[in-house]
C-alpha positions in Angstrom: 13.3 5.3 -4.0 13.2 0.9 -4.8 16.4 -1.0 -3.2 16.6 -4.3 -5.5 19.3 -6.8 -4.0 19.9 -9.9 -5.8 20.5 -12.8 -3.6 23.2 -15.2 -5.7 21.9 -19.2 -6.0 21.8 -20.8 -2.9 23.8 -23.8 -4.6 26.4 -21.9 -5.1 27.3 -20.6 -1.2 28.6 -22.0 1.3 27.2 -21.0 4.9 29.8 -18.9 5.9 29.7 -17.0 2.9 25.1 -17.3 2.8 26.1 -15.3 6.0 28.3 -12.9 5.0 25.6 -11.7 2.0 23.1 -11.4 4.9 24.9 -9.2 6.7 26.1 -6.8 3.7 22.4 -6.8 2.7 21.5 -5.8 5.8 24.3 -3.0 5.3 22.5 -1.9 3.3 19.2 -1.8 3.6 20.3 0.0 7.0 21.4 3.1 5.0 19.0 3.1 2.8 16.3 3.2 5.6 19.2 5.7 7.1 18.5 7.9 4.5 14.8 8.0 3.6 13.9 7.5 7.9 11.6 11.4 6.7 10.3 11.1 3.5 6.4 9.6 3.4 7.0 6.3 2.9 2.6 6.3 1.8 3.6 9.7 -0.4 7.2 9.8 -1.1 6.5 13.9 -3.2 5.1 14.6 -0.2 5.0 16.1 3.7 6.7 13.9 6.7 4.0 15.1 9.7 5.4 14.8 13.0 4.9 11.7 14.2 1.2 10.5 16.5 1.8 10.3 20.2 0.3 7.2 21.1 -2.9 7.4 23.3 -2.0 5.1 26.0 -6.0 5.1 27.5 -6.1 2.7 23.3 -3.5 0.2 23.0 -4.8 -1.9 21.3 -3.2 -1.4 17.8 -0.4 -0.5 19.5 0.2 -3.4 21.2 -0.6 -6.0 18.7 1.5 -3.9 15.4 4.1 -4.6 18.2 3.5 -7.9 18.3 2.6 -8.0 15.1 6.3 -6.4 14.0 8.0 -9.2 16.2 6.5 -12.0 14.6 7.8 -10.3 11.5 11.4 -10.6 12.9 11.5 -13.6 14.3 10.2 -15.0 11.1 12.7 -12.5 8.4 15.5 -12.1 11.0 17.8 -11.0 7.7 15.1 -7.6 7.2 15.1 -7.6 11.3 16.8 -4.2 11.3 14.8 -2.7 8.6 11.7 -3.8 10.4 13.4 -2.3 14.1 13.5 0.7 13.0 8.9 0.5 11.9 8.8 -0.6 14.7 8.3 2.2 17.2 6.5 4.2 15.0 2.8 4.0 14.4 1.9 5.7 10.8 6.2 7.3 9.8 5.2 10.2 8.4 1.1 10.4 8.7 -0.3 12.6 11.4 -4.4 11.2 11.6 -5.2 13.3 15.0 -7.2 15.5 12.8 -9.6 12.3 11.5 -9.7 10.8 14.7 -10.4 13.4 16.7 -13.6 14.6 14.2 -15.0 10.9 14.0 -14.4 10.4 17.7 -16.6 13.4 18.3 -20.1 12.4 19.9 -22.5 14.5 17.2 -20.9 13.0 15.0 -20.3 9.1 15.8 -24.6 10.2 16.7 -24.7 11.8 13.3 -23.9 9.0 12.5 -25.5 6.3 14.2 -22.8 4.9 16.0 -23.7 2.6 18.7 -22.1 3.8 22.4 -20.6 1.0 23.6 -18.7 1.0 20.0 -14.7 1.1 20.5 -13.4 4.6 19.2 -12.1 5.0 15.3 -8.2 4.7 15.5 -7.3 4.9 11.5 -5.8 1.7 12.5 -7.6 -1.6 13.7 -6.8 -4.5 15.1 -6.6 -7.1 12.1 -4.9 -10.0 12.4 -2.5 -10.0 9.5 -0.4 -12.6 10.2 -2.5 -15.5 10.2 -2.8 -15.2 6.4 0.7 -13.0 5.7 2.6 -15.7 3.4 -0.5 -15.9 0.4 -2.5 -12.2 1.4 -5.2 -11.7 -0.3 -2.9 -13.5 -4.1 -5.8 -16.5 -3.4 -8.9 -14.5 -3.9 -8.7 -13.2 -7.7 -8.9 -16.7 -9.4 -11.8 -16.7 -7.6 -13.2 -13.7 -8.6 -12.2 -14.1 -12.4 -14.3 -16.7 -12.4 -17.2 -14.9 -11.2 -17.7 -12.4 -13.6 -16.8 -9.9 -11.2 -15.3 -6.7 -12.9 -12.2 -6.3 -10.8 -10.3 -2.4 -10.7 -6.9 -3.0 -9.1 -5.3 1.1 -9.2 -1.6 2.4 -7.5 -0.8 5.6 -7.0 2.2 6.3 -8.4 4.0 7.8 -5.4 3.4 5.8 -2.6 5.9 3.2 -1.3 4.2 1.7 0.9 2.4 -0.3 -1.5 4.3 0.9 -4.1 3.1 0.6 -7.8 5.8 -2.0 -9.8 4.9 -4.3 -6.3 1.2 -4.3 -8.3 2.4 -4.5 -11.1 4.4 -8.0 -10.6 1.8 -9.8 -8.4 -0.4 -8.8 -12.0 1.8 -10.8 -14.5 1.6 -13.4 -12.0 -1.5 -13.6 -11.8 -1.8 -13.2 -15.8 0.9 -16.1 -16.2 -2.3 -18.1 -13.8 -4.6 -17.7 -14.9 -4.9 -17.4 -18.7 -5.7 -12.9 -18.7 -5.2 -12.2 -21.9 -4.1 -8.5 -22.6 -7.6 -6.1 -24.4 -5.9 -3.3 -24.4 -1.9 -2.8 -24.2 -0.3 -0.1 -21.7 -2.5 3.5 -22.6 -2.1 7.1 -21.4 -5.2 8.3 -19.9 -6.6 11.7 -19.4 -8.6 13.5 -16.5 -10.4 17.9 -16.9 -8.1 20.5 -15.7 -9.7 23.5 -15.2 -6.6 25.3 -14.5 -5.1 25.1 -17.9 -7.9 24.1 -19.4 -6.2 21.1 -21.2 -6.8 17.4 -20.2 -4.1 16.7 -18.1 -2.8 12.6 -18.0 -4.3 10.8 -15.1 -1.9 7.8 -14.8 -1.6 4.6 -17.0 -4.2 1.5 -17.2 -3.8 -1.0 -19.2 -7.3 -3.6 -19.8 -7.4 -7.8 -19.2 -9.9 -9.7 -20.7 -12.4 -11.2 -17.5 -13.1 -7.7 -16.9 -9.9 -6.3 -15.2 -9.4 -3.1 -15.2 -5.0 -2.2 -13.6 -4.2 1.8 -13.7 -2.1 4.0 -12.2 -2.8 7.9 -10.5 0.3 10.7 -11.6 1.6 12.1 -8.2 -1.0 10.4 -6.0 0.0 8.7 -2.6 -1.4 5.6 -0.7 -4.9 7.0 0.1 -5.3 8.3 -3.6 -8.9 9.8 -3.0 -6.5 12.3 -0.6 -3.4 13.4 -2.7 -5.3 13.2 -6.1 -9.5 13.7 -5.6 -10.0 14.6 -9.0 -7.9 12.3 -10.7 -9.5 9.9 -8.1 -13.4 10.9 -8.6 -12.9 10.1 -13.0 -11.4 6.7 -11.7 -14.4 5.7 -10.5 -16.9 7.5 -11.9 -15.1 5.4 -15.5 -15.4 2.3 -13.3 -19.2 2.4 -12.1 -20.5 3.2 -15.6 -19.0 1.3 -17.1 -16.7 4.2 -19.7 -13.5 3.2 -20.9 -10.2 5.2 -19.6 
């Protein structure tokens, strides 16, 4: 469910034709967003739960989120229609009221030794991503790769918010820029399933040198342990114990 709109080379376009091209792409994007409005972007085969009612008494994240989207609209005007569709939703198709009620229960907070003065739990908090939005976290990986730190990158393959294809794209960039070599190429990995008494395909894995492993989790959404706990358990166990997939 990935949309790719090719941008023609700038040298071949006049200003008017470039503007026309942006307008056409925006119309296509509008139509796509209209069609997938009720698709759970974090688990495209999962339920689309009703949107949360914003708690006006705890506006920190919401206010920041609105200003963040205003920043994106100003920064990327060609995507403004897409950004505006997201602006009025806290987390599209995700209902986190149960976990928020649980973690804000005074008995739970006391059991977790949370200071009484600490703010209430929210699924999203004030994190100013726009400070380094352009470079993201990519810059940290060359440093980690040279520090002999074992790294596991994993991706649920039905996550549309942080899609597997996008992760694979920046991994290819990392491979080029850091001279990373594939040690074991793309292959399946398995996890035990008691129902058919037959190991099932958990996803796919590729192993690089410099202790870097990339794992996909078949049928998993953005929150892999939540949507695919059995696969997540095997994946993390194998990595922590240094076992091969």
